[in-house]
C-alpha positions, 0 to 999 in steps of 0.5 A: 476514366469516367465517373460511372466507370470509376464508381463501377470499379470501386463498387467491384473492388468493394464487393470483391474485398467483401468476398475475400476470405481473409477480410477479417484478418485485415484489421490485425495486419499490423500484428503479422511482423513479429516485434514490429516491422523495423529492422530490430524487430526482424533481427530479434525475431530471426534471433529468437527463432534461431535458438530452437533450430538443430543448427544452433544446438549442434553448433553450440555443442561443437563450440562448447566441446572444442572450448573444453577440449582446448582448455583441458588438454592445454592447447589453450589456457584462457579458461582453465577448469572449472571453465568460469569464462564458459559459464559467464558466456552461457549466463550472457547468452541466457540473459539475452535469449530469455527476454527475446524468447519471451518477447517472441511468445508474447507477440505470437500470443497476440497474433494468435488471439487476433487470428482467433478473433478474426476467425470467430467473426468469420464464423459468425459471418458464415452463420449469419449467411447460412441463416439468411440462405435457410430463410431464403430457402424456406421462403422459396419453399413456401412460394413453391408449395403455394404454386403447387397448390395453385397448380393442383387447383387449376389442374382440377378446374381444367379437368372439370371443364374438360369434362363439362366440355365433353358432356356439352360436346356429347350433347350437341353431337347427340342433338345434331346427329339426332336431327341429322337422319331426318335431314338426309 
């Protein structure tokens, strides 16, 4: 690729990038993957999101019901009433779920803040572009008004000249016609 073609391509890419509607979000792209981009972050995000799903709630209800039924009917005797092991399992679940959910909320708040800032920048850029367009429209309106004024003046001058030409033509015609009967 020639140097001029390369610079032309990079200029085009820059102009396209400038017009891209998400250009204000690019500085915050690192916040997009919750908990970071590593495997732990992805699993922690999936785990935190799973806690609020109907699948989790239905499954947990089924497991707890089966646990209580098995121990209350005597089918299994590993956690008799008052179900201390089940209570310990709930405590362990809460001990891991609460920090993960809080971490997910914190990261989401960071992403929301970054997106709000990017949106504010976008709105400011739109307002600046709108003001620029309005200023350009005002300038062009002024130019059109000046051209209209000049056109009106030229029309008036043209009309005056046409009237003078008509008078001169009539005078010349009158003189020529006045001399013409004697010449015949």
